[in-house]
All heavy atoms as an XYZ file, in Angstrom:
969
protein
N      73.523    206.196    -19.687
C      73.766    204.778    -19.547
C      75.107    204.543    -18.869
O      75.229    203.656    -18.038
C      73.735    204.118    -20.926
C      73.883    202.643    -20.888
S      72.273    201.929    -20.779
C      72.543    200.310    -21.279
N      76.127    205.308    -19.249
C      77.435    205.121    -18.621
C      77.385    205.500    -17.148
O      78.145    204.961    -16.354
C      78.498    205.938    -19.347
O      78.200    207.318    -19.260
N      76.474    206.418    -16.782
C      76.333    206.774    -15.365
C      75.827    205.583    -14.563
O      76.209    205.399    -13.412
C      75.380    207.957    -15.207
C      75.938    209.252    -15.737
C      74.946    210.394    -15.595
O      73.989    210.270    -14.802
O      75.140    211.397    -16.277
N      74.965    204.783    -15.181
C      74.449    203.592    -14.504
C      75.591    202.644    -14.165
O      75.668    202.126    -13.043
C      73.422    202.880    -15.391
C      72.888    201.551    -14.862
C      72.053    201.770    -13.602
C      72.094    200.849    -15.923
N      76.489    202.437    -15.114
C      77.613    201.524    -14.874
C      78.639    202.137    -13.929
O      79.347    201.409    -13.245
C      78.262    201.106    -16.188
C      77.361    200.262    -17.049
C      77.097    200.615    -18.343
C      76.770    199.117    -16.540
C      76.257    199.845    -19.137
C      75.935    198.336    -17.314
C      75.667    198.707    -18.624
N      78.720    203.469    -13.895
C      79.629    204.110    -12.936
C      79.097    203.967    -11.518
O      79.869    203.782    -10.572
C      79.830    205.582    -13.288
C      80.663    205.857    -14.547
C      80.679    207.352    -14.857
C      82.079    205.340    -14.364
N      77.779    204.068    -11.382
C      77.182    203.949    -10.045
C      77.102    202.490     -9.604
O      77.222    202.188     -8.430
C      75.770    204.553    -10.039
C      75.767    206.056    -10.147
C      74.352    206.582    -10.083
C      74.337    208.084    -10.255
N      72.960    208.611    -10.249
N      76.864    201.601    -10.562
C      76.713    200.171    -10.260
C      77.605    199.350    -11.197
O      77.133    198.745    -12.151
C      75.258    199.741    -10.438
C      74.284    200.529     -9.646
N      74.165    200.377     -8.278
C      73.390    201.495     -9.992
C      73.240    201.195     -7.834
N      72.757    201.902     -8.858
N      78.913    199.302    -10.942
C      79.814    198.579    -11.845
C      79.530    197.070    -11.906
O      79.879    196.417    -12.877
C      81.200    198.858    -11.276
C      80.983    199.338     -9.887
C      79.611    199.918     -9.835
N      78.890    196.527    -10.877
C      78.574    195.094    -10.889
C      77.536    194.748    -11.954
O      77.381    193.587    -12.314
C      78.103    194.620     -9.503
C      76.782    195.180     -9.053
C      76.884    196.538     -8.360
O      77.918    197.207     -8.422
N      75.805    196.944     -7.711
N      76.838    195.729    -12.516
C      75.844    195.478    -13.564
C      76.483    195.336    -14.948
O      75.827    194.874    -15.887
C      74.814    196.596    -13.577
N      77.748    195.722    -15.085
C      78.416    195.680    -16.382
C      78.586    194.239    -16.894
O      78.283    193.951    -18.052
C      79.773    196.391    -16.301
C      80.579    196.441    -17.598
C      79.797    197.225    -18.651
C      81.935    197.063    -17.364
N      79.054    193.347    -16.041
C      79.322    191.977    -16.467
C      78.039    191.255    -16.900
O      78.000    190.658    -17.990
C      80.074    191.190    -15.364
C      80.184    189.714    -15.720
C      81.447    191.794    -15.144
N      76.957    191.286    -16.119
C      75.741    190.621    -16.590
C      75.177    191.256    -17.866
O      74.664    190.539    -18.739
C      74.753    190.775    -15.434
C      75.560    191.116    -14.250
C      76.806    191.754    -14.738
N      75.293    192.566    -18.004
C      74.784    193.233    -19.203
C      75.562    192.788    -20.430
O      74.974    192.471    -21.480
C      74.870    194.769    -19.041
O      74.147    195.155    -17.873
C      74.315    195.472    -20.254
N      76.877    192.732    -20.328
C      77.706    192.279    -21.448
C      77.403    190.814    -21.762
O      77.303    190.427    -22.939
C      79.207    192.489    -21.139
C      80.084    191.797    -22.165
C      79.533    193.967    -21.067
N      77.202    189.997    -20.746
C      76.887    188.580    -20.964
C      75.552    188.422    -21.686
O      75.430    187.605    -22.616
C      76.864    187.831    -19.628
N      74.565    189.186    -21.304
C      73.242    189.107    -21.945
C      73.329    189.565    -23.399
O      72.769    188.925    -24.300
C      72.203    189.924    -21.151
C      71.918    189.230    -19.816
C      70.917    190.105    -21.948
C      71.089    190.052    -18.852
N      74.037    190.654    -23.655
C      74.169    191.165    -25.026
C      74.917    190.158    -25.900
O      74.507    189.872    -27.035
C      74.865    192.546    -25.029
C      75.259    192.954    -26.433
C      73.969    193.593    -24.389
N      75.990    189.589    -25.384
C      76.750    188.598    -26.162
C      75.918    187.353    -26.442
O      75.957    186.818    -27.561
C      78.031    188.227    -25.427
S      79.262    189.549    -25.437
N      75.170    186.886    -25.467
C      74.310    185.721    -25.669
C      73.259    186.006    -26.736
O      73.008    185.166    -27.611
C      73.620    185.323    -24.345
O      74.622    185.044    -23.375
C      72.728    184.112    -24.530
N      72.661    187.174    -26.677
C      71.660    187.550    -27.679
C      72.278    187.589    -29.074
O      71.654    187.143    -30.048
C      71.036    188.892    -27.328
N      73.500    188.101    -29.203
C      74.170    188.156    -30.503
C      74.478    186.752    -31.034
O      74.317    186.491    -32.235
C      75.449    188.984    -30.412
C      75.254    190.494    -30.261
C      76.595    191.174    -30.045
C      74.541    191.066    -31.462
N      74.894    185.855    -30.159
C      75.189    184.484    -30.577
C      73.906    183.783    -31.047
O      73.897    183.116    -32.088
C      75.867    183.694    -29.433
C      75.888    182.198    -29.732
C      77.266    184.215    -29.199
N      72.816    183.947    -30.303
C      71.547    183.326    -30.690
C      71.064    183.902    -32.014
O      70.640    183.161    -32.915
C      70.491    183.508    -29.578
C      69.103    183.122    -30.061
C      70.875    182.704    -28.350
N      71.126    185.215    -32.165
C      70.704    185.857    -33.408
C      71.557    185.380    -34.580
O      71.036    185.060    -35.651
C      70.793    187.384    -33.280
C      70.380    188.189    -34.496
C      68.888    187.995    -34.766
C      70.696    189.657    -34.287
N      72.857    185.283    -34.388
C      73.748    184.788    -35.440
C      73.432    183.354    -35.818
O      73.427    182.993    -37.003
N      73.126    182.524    -34.833
C      72.786    181.130    -35.098
C      71.501    181.019    -35.919
O      71.426    180.227    -36.861
C      72.623    180.389    -33.771
O      72.179    179.088    -33.983
N      70.508    181.813    -35.579
C      69.245    181.794    -36.322
C      69.472    182.243    -37.766
O      68.972    181.625    -38.709
C      68.190    182.674    -35.622
C      66.986    182.904    -36.506
C      67.768    182.041    -34.306
N      70.246    183.292    -37.943
C      70.514    183.803    -39.299
C      71.251    182.767    -40.134
O      70.892    182.517    -41.285
C      71.294    185.133    -39.225
C      70.381    186.236    -38.682
C      71.864    185.511    -40.580
C      71.091    187.543    -38.376
N      72.261    182.135    -39.575
C      73.040    181.137    -40.315
C      72.173    179.931    -40.671
O      72.244    179.414    -41.792
C      74.286    180.711    -39.501
C      74.933    179.471    -40.079
C      75.285    181.853    -39.443
N      71.330    179.491    -39.743
C      70.455    178.340    -40.014
C      69.488    178.651    -41.144
O      69.299    177.836    -42.054
C      69.672    177.962    -38.737
O      70.606    177.625    -37.713
C      68.749    176.789    -38.991
N      68.883    179.811    -41.108
C      67.933    180.179    -42.164
C      68.643    180.355    -43.500
O      68.116    179.989    -44.549
C      67.164    181.446    -41.776
C      66.265    181.259    -40.570
C      65.283    180.117    -40.734
O      64.653    179.954    -41.772
N      65.166    179.283    -39.709
N      69.832    180.910    -43.489
C      70.602    181.081    -44.724
C      70.919    179.725    -45.353
O      70.828    179.546    -46.563
C      71.886    181.851    -44.438
C      72.709    182.085    -45.662
C      73.787    181.365    -46.088
C      72.498    183.085    -46.656
N      74.264    181.857    -47.263
C      73.491    182.920    -47.638
C      71.574    184.110    -46.794
C      73.573    183.742    -48.747
C      71.670    184.920    -47.905
C      72.655    184.733    -48.869
N      71.278    178.752    -44.497
C      71.572    177.404    -44.986
C      70.335    176.778    -45.622
O      70.411    176.155    -46.685
C      72.081    176.524    -43.842
C      72.454    175.110    -44.281
C      72.902    174.240    -43.112
N      71.931    174.146    -42.054
C      70.893    173.301    -42.058
N      70.707    172.509    -43.077
N      70.073    173.251    -41.036
N      69.183    176.951    -44.995
C      67.945    176.390    -45.552
C      67.619    177.011    -46.906
O      67.219    176.314    -47.840
C      66.789    176.593    -44.582
C      66.857    175.688    -43.376
C      65.683    175.919    -42.448
C      65.787    175.045    -41.210
N      64.643    175.264    -40.300
N      67.806    178.315    -47.017
C      67.549    178.994    -48.294
C      68.502    178.474    -49.358
O      68.114    178.213    -50.498
C      67.671    180.526    -48.135
C      67.737    181.220    -49.474
C      66.515    181.064    -47.309
N      69.756    178.298    -49.000
C      70.764    177.786    -49.948
C      70.399    176.374    -50.406
O      70.531    176.045    -51.585
C      72.129    177.794    -49.266
C      73.249    177.227    -50.088
C      74.069    178.316    -50.713
N      75.274    177.762    -51.256
C      75.392    177.339    -52.505
N      74.377    177.442    -53.338
N      76.517    176.833    -52.937
N      69.950    175.524    -49.486
C      69.547    174.166    -49.847
C      68.370    174.192    -50.813
O      68.360    173.455    -51.804
C      69.129    173.380    -48.608
C      70.272    172.832    -47.809
C      69.781    172.089    -46.593
O      68.717    172.370    -46.057
N      70.578    171.138    -46.131
N      67.382    175.006    -50.524
C      66.212    175.080    -51.399
C      66.588    175.602    -52.780
O      66.065    175.126    -53.794
C      65.124    175.950    -50.762
C      64.463    175.358    -49.518
C      63.505    176.363    -48.886
C      63.743    174.067    -49.847
N      67.477    176.574    -52.838
C      67.945    177.081    -54.134
C      68.658    175.986    -54.925
O      68.455    175.845    -56.133
C      68.891    178.275    -53.942
C      68.176    179.547    -53.570
O      66.935    179.611    -53.744
O      68.855    180.491    -53.110
N      69.494    175.224    -54.245
C      70.230    174.150    -54.906
C      69.276    173.077    -55.426
O      69.415    172.613    -56.567
C      71.244    173.515    -53.930
O      72.130    174.534    -53.465
C      72.038    172.415    -54.597
N      68.298    172.696    -54.607
C      67.324    171.701    -55.049
C      66.508    172.197    -56.232
O      66.255    171.457    -57.179
C      66.389    171.322    -53.896
C      66.989    170.322    -52.958
C      65.962    169.797    -51.983
O      64.809    169.549    -52.378
O      66.335    169.639    -50.809
N      66.083    173.452    -56.176
C      65.293    174.014    -57.277
C      66.112    174.054    -58.564
O      65.605    173.730    -59.645
C      64.795    175.410    -56.913
N      67.379    174.447    -58.459
C      68.244    174.497    -59.635
C      68.459    173.091    -60.208
O      68.454    172.904    -61.430
C      69.584    175.129    -59.282
N      68.619    172.112    -59.324
C      68.797    170.735    -59.780
C      67.549    170.230    -60.496
O      67.631    169.643    -61.577
C      69.131    169.824    -58.604
C      69.259    168.337    -58.912
C      70.381    168.097    -59.913
C      69.492    167.552    -57.637
N      66.391    170.480    -59.915
C      65.133    170.050    -60.540
C      64.965    170.699    -61.907
O      64.629    170.034    -62.886
C      63.948    170.419    -59.648
C      63.848    169.607    -58.384
C      62.726    170.141    -57.505
C      62.728    169.480    -56.150
N      61.711    170.052    -55.257
N      65.211    172.000    -61.979
C      65.058    172.714    -63.245
C      66.043    172.189    -64.285
O      65.693    172.002    -65.449
C      65.270    174.220    -63.034
C      64.984    175.044    -64.259
C      63.525    174.967    -64.662
O      62.642    175.065    -63.843
N      63.281    174.779    -65.939
N      67.274    171.919    -63.855
C      68.289    171.407    -64.771
C      67.891    170.039    -65.315
O      68.019    169.774    -66.517
C      69.638    171.334    -64.050
C      70.779    171.035    -64.992
O      70.809    171.622    -66.091
O      71.645    170.216    -64.625
N      67.385    169.172    -64.432
C      66.989    167.841    -64.889
C      65.799    167.933    -65.848
O      65.749    167.197    -66.844
C      66.660    166.945    -63.697
C      67.900    166.512    -62.929
S      67.623    165.195    -61.725
C      66.649    166.009    -60.489
N      64.851    168.806    -65.566
C      63.706    168.963    -66.471
C      64.141    169.555    -67.812
O      63.650    169.153    -68.861
C      62.633    169.841    -65.819
C      61.888    169.199    -64.651
C      60.972    170.214    -63.987
C      61.111    167.978    -65.098
N      65.073    170.524    -67.790
C      65.574    171.123    -69.028
C      66.309    170.112    -69.894
O      66.371    170.261    -71.113
C      66.492    172.301    -68.725
C      65.739    173.509    -68.204
O      64.530    173.611    -68.339
N      66.469    174.421    -67.575
N      66.883    169.096    -69.269
C      67.618    168.081    -70.017
C      66.708    166.963    -70.518
O      67.178    165.992    -71.078
C      68.735    167.517    -69.155
C      69.802    168.541    -68.871
C      70.756    168.032    -67.825
N      71.646    169.074    -67.390
C      72.944    169.084    -67.634
N      73.493    168.111    -68.317
N      73.688    170.066    -67.198
N      65.412    167.089    -70.266
C      64.461    166.152    -70.833
C      64.106    164.968    -69.966
O      63.470    164.021    -70.442
N      64.485    164.980    -68.703
C      64.105    163.878    -67.825
C      62.625    164.019    -67.489
O      62.112    165.119    -67.345
C      64.939    163.898    -66.541
C      66.409    163.573    -66.754
S      67.345    163.566    -65.214
C      66.803    162.030    -64.509
N      61.955    162.895    -67.344
C      60.537    162.941    -66.990
C      60.377    163.315    -65.523
O      61.322    163.221    -64.732
C      59.891    161.576    -67.243
O      60.354    160.635    -66.304
N      59.186    163.727    -65.173
C      58.912    164.125    -63.791
C      59.114    162.938    -62.852
O      59.647    163.091    -61.747
C      57.476    164.684    -63.673
C      57.126    164.971    -62.227
C      57.323    165.937    -64.521
N      58.726    161.747    -63.287
C      58.901    160.558    -62.460
C      60.386    160.283    -62.210
O      60.778    159.904    -61.108
C      58.245    159.327    -63.124
C      56.739    159.388    -63.181
C      56.224    160.235    -64.351
O      56.993    160.495    -65.307
O      55.057    160.647    -64.282
N      61.210    160.473    -63.249
C      62.650    160.265    -63.090
C      63.239    161.284    -62.121
O      64.076    160.946    -61.284
C      63.360    160.351    -64.436
C      63.038    159.177    -65.344
O      62.547    158.148    -64.827
O      63.272    159.294    -66.563
N      62.809    162.537    -62.227
C      63.295    163.577    -61.318
C      62.902    163.234    -59.886
O      63.726    163.318    -58.966
C      62.738    164.966    -61.724
C      63.062    166.005    -60.667
C      63.279    165.390    -63.076
N      61.654    162.823    -59.688
C      61.199    162.453    -58.346
C      62.000    161.277    -57.806
O      62.375    161.263    -56.633
C      59.721    162.089    -58.369
C      58.800    163.272    -58.520
C      57.340    162.867    -58.627
O      57.045    161.658    -58.746
O      56.495    163.775    -58.591
N      62.279    160.298    -58.650
C      63.029    159.123    -58.217
C      64.444    159.512    -57.786
O      64.932    159.067    -56.749
C      63.098    158.095    -59.333
C      63.808    156.826    -58.898
C      63.935    155.817    -59.993
N      62.641    155.520    -60.577
C      62.490    155.110    -61.834
N      63.539    154.960    -62.609
N      61.289    154.855    -62.314
N      65.101    160.361    -58.560
C      66.468    160.785    -58.221
C      66.455    161.576    -56.917
O      67.294    161.365    -56.029
C      67.078    161.618    -59.370
C      68.363    162.280    -58.929
C      67.328    160.737    -60.584
N      65.507    162.501    -56.765
C      65.463    163.308    -55.547
C      65.076    162.475    -54.332
O      65.571    162.711    -53.232
C      64.499    164.478    -55.722
C      64.973    165.532    -56.726
C      63.921    166.598    -56.912
C      66.291    166.140    -56.284
N      64.206    161.494    -54.525
C      63.837    160.609    -53.423
C      65.048    159.798    -52.982
O      65.286    159.617    -51.794
C      62.701    159.683    -53.851
C      62.015    159.008    -52.707
C      60.795    158.188    -53.112
N      59.962    158.829    -54.117
C      59.766    158.349    -55.350
N      60.315    157.215    -55.720
N      58.995    158.982    -56.209
N      65.836    159.343    -53.946
C      67.040    158.571    -53.608
C      68.040    159.438    -52.863
O      68.716    158.965    -51.951
C      67.675    158.008    -54.869
N      68.127    160.705    -53.226
C      69.094    161.577    -52.564
C      68.618    162.026    -51.195
O      69.414    162.461    -50.382
C      69.412    162.791    -53.434
O      68.285    163.626    -53.533
N      67.319    161.920    -50.908
C      66.831    162.365    -49.610
C      66.635    161.223    -48.628
O      66.442    161.447    -47.449
C      65.510    163.125    -49.765
O      64.495    162.269    -50.225
N      66.688    159.979    -49.070
C      66.526    158.834    -48.180
C      67.836    158.515    -47.485
O      68.904    158.612    -48.065
C      66.070    157.601    -48.960
C      64.647    157.696    -49.440
C      64.233    156.492    -50.267
O      65.059    155.572    -50.418
O      63.110    156.502    -50.765
N      67.717    158.103    -46.243
C      68.851    157.658    -45.430
C      70.049    158.580    -45.558
O      71.108    158.187    -46.016
C      69.248    156.235    -45.817
N      69.905    159.841    -45.136
C      71.036    160.754    -45.248
C      72.192    160.332    -44.353
O      71.980    159.787    -43.277
C      70.464    162.100    -44.802
C      69.284    161.768    -43.984
C      68.761    160.462    -44.494
N      73.376    160.564    -44.834
C      74.570    160.267    -44.056
C      74.627    161.207    -42.858
O      74.126    162.322    -42.915
C      75.814    160.438    -44.933
N      75.245    160.797    -41.763
C      75.293    161.638    -40.574
C      75.967    162.980    -40.813
O      75.637    163.952    -40.177
C      76.094    160.808    -39.571
C      76.151    159.429    -40.110
C      75.857    159.506    -41.563
N      76.907    163.046    -41.744
C      77.601    164.303    -42.008
C      76.907    165.130    -43.069
O      77.365    166.208    -43.406
C      79.045    164.029    -42.467
O      79.005    163.218    -43.648
C      79.835    163.322    -41.379
N      75.814    164.625    -43.597
C      75.113    165.340    -44.657
C      74.457    166.591    -44.115
O      73.956    166.617    -43.005
C      74.052    164.438    -45.276
O      73.338    165.134    -46.251
N      74.447    167.625    -44.947
C      73.850    168.871    -44.513
C      72.441    169.050    -45.002
O      71.801    170.017    -44.655
C      74.690    170.063    -45.006
O      74.755    169.994    -46.435
C      76.069    170.018    -44.415
N      71.951    168.145    -45.772
C      70.595    168.307    -46.250
C      70.248    167.332    -47.332
O      71.023    166.434    -47.639
N      69.077    167.495    -47.921
C      68.628    166.563    -48.940
C      69.567    166.467    -50.134
O      69.842    165.395    -50.595
C      67.277    167.116    -49.351
C      66.826    167.940    -48.207
C      68.073    168.469    -47.574
N      70.071    167.578    -50.639
C      70.973    167.543    -51.778
C      72.156    168.461    -51.468
O      72.010    169.660    -51.383
C      70.284    168.003    -53.079
C      71.264    168.000    -54.236
C      69.093    167.131    -53.393
N      73.325    167.877    -51.281
C      74.512    168.690    -51.029
C      75.081    169.174    -52.356
O      74.682    168.716    -53.430
C      75.560    167.870    -50.280
O      76.096    166.869    -51.129
N      76.021    170.100    -52.287
C      76.661    170.591    -53.506
C      77.357    169.463    -54.252
O      77.311    169.407    -55.482
C      77.674    171.686    -53.171
C      77.010    172.984    -52.738
O      75.798    173.147    -53.020
O      77.683    173.823    -52.123
N      77.995    168.552    -53.521
C      78.672    167.423    -54.167
C      77.680    166.532    -54.898
O      77.940    166.092    -56.015
C      79.444    166.603    -53.136
C      80.656    167.321    -52.616
O      81.165    168.238    -53.244
N      81.121    166.912    -51.452
N      76.535    166.275    -54.256
C      75.516    165.457    -54.918
C      74.978    166.157    -56.157
O      74.732    165.523    -57.179
C      74.359    165.173    -53.961
C      74.700    164.186    -52.881
C      73.541    163.980    -51.949
O      72.446    163.626    -52.422
O      73.725    164.164    -50.738
N      74.786    167.455    -56.054
C      74.271    168.220    -57.193
C      75.194    168.065    -58.395
O      74.753    167.764    -59.494
C      74.124    169.690    -56.817
C      73.708    170.563    -57.972
C      72.375    170.657    -58.339
C      74.651    171.280    -58.696
C      71.989    171.441    -59.403
C      74.272    172.062    -59.762
C      72.940    172.152    -60.111
O      72.574    172.922    -61.170
N      76.495    168.257    -58.177
C      77.442    168.156    -59.286
C      77.576    166.716    -59.780
O      77.772    166.496    -60.968
C      78.797    168.738    -58.880
C      78.710    170.226    -58.657
C      78.967    170.784    -57.426
C      78.331    171.080    -59.689
C      78.856    172.153    -57.224
C      78.216    172.438    -59.494
C      78.489    172.970    -58.255
O      78.367    174.314    -58.063
N      77.446    165.754    -58.865
C      77.484    164.347    -59.278
C      76.287    164.024    -60.167
O      76.440    163.423    -61.237
C      77.493    163.440    -58.051
C      77.419    161.936    -58.315
C      78.625    161.473    -59.121
C      77.325    161.177    -57.008
N      75.102    164.451    -59.756
C      73.897    164.202    -60.551
C      74.013    164.905    -61.899
O      73.692    164.344    -62.945
C      72.633    164.648    -59.790
C      72.411    163.754    -58.570
C      71.412    164.609    -60.696
C      71.346    164.250    -57.619
N      74.491    166.140    -61.886
C      74.647    166.898    -63.133
C      75.610    166.180    -64.078
O      75.360    166.073    -65.281
C      75.156    168.305    -62.812
C      75.120    169.241    -63.973
C      75.510    170.648    -63.564
O      76.654    170.829    -63.089
O      74.672    171.542    -63.701
N      76.704    165.672    -63.557
C      77.684    164.953    -64.372
C      77.076    163.672    -64.943
O      77.282    163.346    -66.122
C      78.920    164.620    -63.520
C      80.027    163.947    -64.262
C      80.685    164.875    -65.225
C      81.891    164.186    -65.836
N      82.389    164.894    -66.985
N      76.317    162.939    -64.123
C      75.688    161.711    -64.599
C      74.659    162.004    -65.684
O      74.532    161.249    -66.648
C      75.035    160.965    -63.430
C      76.010    160.366    -62.412
C      75.254    159.878    -61.187
C      76.833    159.260    -63.023
N      73.937    163.107    -65.549
C      72.969    163.493    -66.577
C      73.704    163.846    -67.864
O      73.285    163.463    -68.957
C      72.088    164.661    -66.090
C      71.180    164.199    -64.959
C      71.247    165.219    -67.228
C      70.453    165.333    -64.263
N      74.816    164.583    -67.745
C      75.615    164.944    -68.923
C      76.093    163.700    -69.669
O      76.197    163.706    -70.890
C      76.832    165.784    -68.520
C      76.455    167.204    -68.168
O      75.359    167.654    -68.545
O      77.283    167.880    -67.506
N      76.402    162.654    -68.908
C      76.888    161.416    -69.521
C      75.758    160.557    -70.068
O      76.003    159.484    -70.610
C      77.708    160.624    -68.503
C      79.010    161.300    -68.142
C      79.800    160.525    -67.109
O      79.367    159.414    -66.706
O      80.852    161.026    -66.693
N      74.511    161.005    -69.904
C      73.378    160.286    -70.459
C      72.924    159.090    -69.642
O      72.292    158.182    -70.182
N      73.223    159.071    -68.366
C      72.812    157.947    -67.518
C      71.305    157.997    -67.285
O      70.692    159.055    -67.244
C      73.531    157.997    -66.164
C      75.039    157.978    -66.258
C      75.548    156.695    -66.843
C      77.065    156.700    -66.881
N      77.610    155.588    -67.586
N      70.716    156.830    -67.096
C      69.273    156.741    -66.847
C      68.973    157.100    -65.392
O      69.872    157.137    -64.553
C      68.774    155.331    -67.137
O      69.257    154.436    -66.154
N      67.699    157.325    -65.117
C      67.292    157.651    -63.747
C      67.601    156.499    -62.800
O      67.968    156.726    -61.637
C      65.819    157.996    -63.700
N      67.470    155.260    -63.284
C      67.791    154.102    -62.447
C      69.265    154.102    -62.054
O      69.611    153.847    -60.897
C      67.466    152.797    -63.172
C      65.973    152.584    -63.347
O      65.201    153.084    -62.498
O      65.582    151.917    -64.329
N      70.136    154.374    -63.021
C      71.575    154.411    -62.732
C      71.904    155.558    -61.783
O      72.696    155.385    -60.851
C      72.370    154.563    -64.028
C      72.292    153.347    -64.924
C      72.927    153.591    -66.279
O      72.638    154.637    -66.903
O      73.711    152.722    -66.703
N      71.297    156.714    -62.010
C      71.550    157.867    -61.130
C      71.071    157.551    -59.722
O      71.765    157.841    -58.740
C      70.875    159.134    -61.683
C      71.515    159.548    -63.009
C      70.967    160.271    -60.675
C      70.798    160.673    -63.719
N      69.898    156.949    -59.612
C      69.362    156.587    -58.296
C      70.307    155.635    -57.573
O      70.598    155.810    -56.383
C      67.991    155.936    -58.470
C      67.342    155.526    -57.170
C      65.998    154.859    -57.381
O      65.661    154.483    -58.528
O      65.287    154.690    -56.378
N      70.820    154.636    -58.275
C      71.736    153.668    -57.671
C      73.025    154.345    -57.200
O      73.501    154.091    -56.089
C      72.051    152.559    -58.688
C      72.892    151.438    -58.128
C      73.046    150.295    -59.126
N      73.292    150.711    -60.493
C      74.484    151.045    -60.983
N      75.541    151.010    -60.221
N      74.621    151.398    -62.256
N      73.557    155.242    -58.015
C      74.792    155.935    -57.649
C      74.571    156.830    -56.437
O      75.394    156.873    -55.517
C      75.335    156.746    -58.852
C      76.447    157.675    -58.428
C      75.808    155.804    -59.951
N      73.436    157.553    -56.417
C      73.157    158.447    -55.292
C      72.959    157.657    -54.006
O      73.438    158.055    -52.941
C      71.929    159.330    -55.587
C      72.242    160.306    -56.723
C      71.488    160.101    -54.353
C      73.412    161.217    -56.451
N      72.271    156.524    -54.084
C      72.107    155.694    -52.883
C      73.468    155.213    -52.372
O      73.724    155.221    -51.169
C      71.207    154.501    -53.173
C      69.752    154.865    -53.295
C      68.904    153.611    -53.513
N      67.572    153.946    -53.914
C      66.575    154.204    -53.076
N      66.814    154.177    -51.789
N      65.383    154.494    -53.522
N      74.339    154.828    -53.276
C      75.679    154.389    -52.871
C      76.476    155.557    -52.302
O      77.183    155.413    -51.307
C      76.412    153.779    -54.064
N      76.324    156.723    -52.908
C      77.011    157.918    -52.426
C      76.541    158.262    -51.012
O      77.343    158.579    -50.145
C      76.715    159.079    -53.382
C      77.357    160.370    -53.001
C      78.685    160.622    -53.270
C      76.611    161.370    -52.378
C      79.271    161.825    -52.928
C      77.187    162.575    -52.039
C      78.522    162.803    -52.306
N      75.229    158.180    -50.788
C      74.662    158.496    -49.482
C      75.055    157.478    -48.433
O      75.279    157.811    -47.285
C      73.138    158.567    -49.558
C      72.598    159.825    -50.135
C      72.923    160.954    -49.191
N      72.289    162.173    -49.593
C      71.514    162.878    -48.808
N      71.253    162.494    -47.598
N      71.013    164.010    -49.239
N      75.098    156.225    -48.820
C      75.390    155.163    -47.859
C      76.878    155.096    -47.540
O      77.266    154.518    -46.536
C      74.917    153.826    -48.401
N      77.705    155.668    -48.403
C      79.143    155.618    -48.176
C      79.691    154.212    -48.296
O      80.628    153.849    -47.603
N      79.088    153.446    -49.181
C      79.511    152.067    -49.340
C      80.909    152.009    -49.939
O      81.204    152.698    -50.903
C      78.543    151.324    -50.266
C      77.145    151.228    -49.735
C      76.193    150.621    -50.742
O      76.626    150.274    -51.862
O      75.012    150.511    -50.412
N      81.762    151.194    -49.363
C      83.090    151.028    -49.962
C      82.981    150.242    -51.256
O      82.045    149.461    -51.444
C      83.865    150.245    -48.909
C      82.824    149.555    -48.099
C      81.593    150.427    -48.144
N      83.919    150.479    -52.125
C      83.925    149.738    -53.391
C      84.219    148.281    -53.106
O      84.993    147.949    -52.215
C      84.983    150.312    -54.323
C      84.643    151.690    -54.763
C      85.561    152.241    -55.809
N      86.766    151.471    -56.037
C      87.858    151.960    -56.564
N      87.920    153.205    -56.917
N      88.903    151.220    -56.763
N      83.614    147.387    -53.887
C      83.888    145.962    -53.657
C      85.349    145.649    -53.976
O      85.940    146.243    -54.871
C      82.938    145.249    -54.613
C      82.516    146.262    -55.609
C      82.664    147.603    -54.963
N      85.890    144.716    -53.221
C      87.284    144.324    -53.435
C      87.401    143.574    -54.751
O      86.492    142.866    -55.174
C      87.756    143.453    -52.279
N      88.530    143.731    -55.384
C      88.779    143.010    -56.627
C      89.025    141.541    -56.309
O      89.701    141.215    -55.328
C      89.993    143.596    -57.339
C      89.841    145.032    -57.826
C      91.163    145.528    -58.388
C      88.761    145.128    -58.881
N      88.489    140.658    -57.113
C      88.723    139.229    -56.860
C      90.202    138.914    -57.076
O      90.829    139.417    -57.991
C      87.840    138.516    -57.878
C      87.534    139.522    -58.934
C      87.644    140.872    -58.298
N      90.719    138.087    -56.198
C      92.127    137.712    -56.300
C      92.271    136.639    -57.364
O      91.441    135.765    -57.505
C      92.628    137.182    -54.965
C      92.651    138.241    -53.896
C      93.229    137.696    -52.623
O      94.047    136.740    -52.671
O      92.862    138.208    -51.572
N      93.323    136.775    -58.106
C      93.591    135.785    -59.162
C      94.398    134.638    -58.558
O      95.429    134.851    -57.912
C      94.342    136.432    -60.296
C      93.486    137.468    -61.003
C      94.199    138.097    -62.134
N      94.695    137.078    -63.047
C      95.544    137.328    -64.025
N      95.972    138.542    -64.233
N      95.965    136.362    -64.819
N      93.931    133.440    -58.745
C      94.581    132.275    -58.193
C      95.936    132.031    -58.835
O      96.886    131.639    -58.163
C      93.705    131.019    -58.371
C      92.432    131.071    -57.545
C      92.713    131.101    -56.053
O      93.698    130.545    -55.588
N      91.852    131.765    -55.300
N      96.052    132.287    -60.152
C      97.319    132.016    -60.815
C      98.394    133.021    -60.431
O      99.575    132.705    -60.456
C      97.132    132.003    -62.344
C      96.558    133.308    -62.862
O      95.828    133.986    -62.101
O      96.828    133.628    -64.029
N      98.012    134.227    -59.997
C      98.992    135.229    -59.585
C      99.528    134.905    -58.195
O     100.636    135.301    -57.841
C      98.382    136.611    -59.597
N      98.736    134.183    -57.403
C      99.147    133.867    -56.045
C     100.175    132.742    -56.060
O     101.086    132.717    -55.243
C      97.911    133.481    -55.193
C      98.309    133.016    -53.818
C      96.936    134.635    -55.121
N     100.024    131.811    -56.999
C     100.964    130.685    -57.082
C     102.335    131.178    -57.518
O     102.463    131.946    -58.427
C     100.467    129.639    -58.057
C      99.162    129.016    -57.640
C      98.715    128.022    -58.666
N      97.285    127.782    -58.501
C      96.518    127.263    -59.397
N      97.006    126.900    -60.560
N      95.264    127.072    -59.163
N     103.321    130.663    -56.885
C     104.648    131.086    -57.252
C     105.479    129.938    -57.772
O     105.309    128.819    -57.522
C     105.366    131.712    -56.070
């Protein structure tokens, strides 16, 4: 093989370019598939955790549907690690599926908190 490059040195650059491109494409495919597997594992763990805590199947479906609707542009998938821990914390606190659904929709939408009403008597001087 080295004799080929000694006889035809102009073949070295295209060969290196092709090998590097193939490595980048292969790396991209591996990373994408790894991310999908990680997402599925996280979703499965979340579902199992919610069922173990006594939530009904309808409640689990409602929470997961809320977390998968209208994903934020920066979201990496149906249930991110932050959402998983948020849902887990809300379940620990005994929140209902309706409350969890509302919180997840707000989390996904990135809604700012409402402003506090101004007190009229504090404004008067």
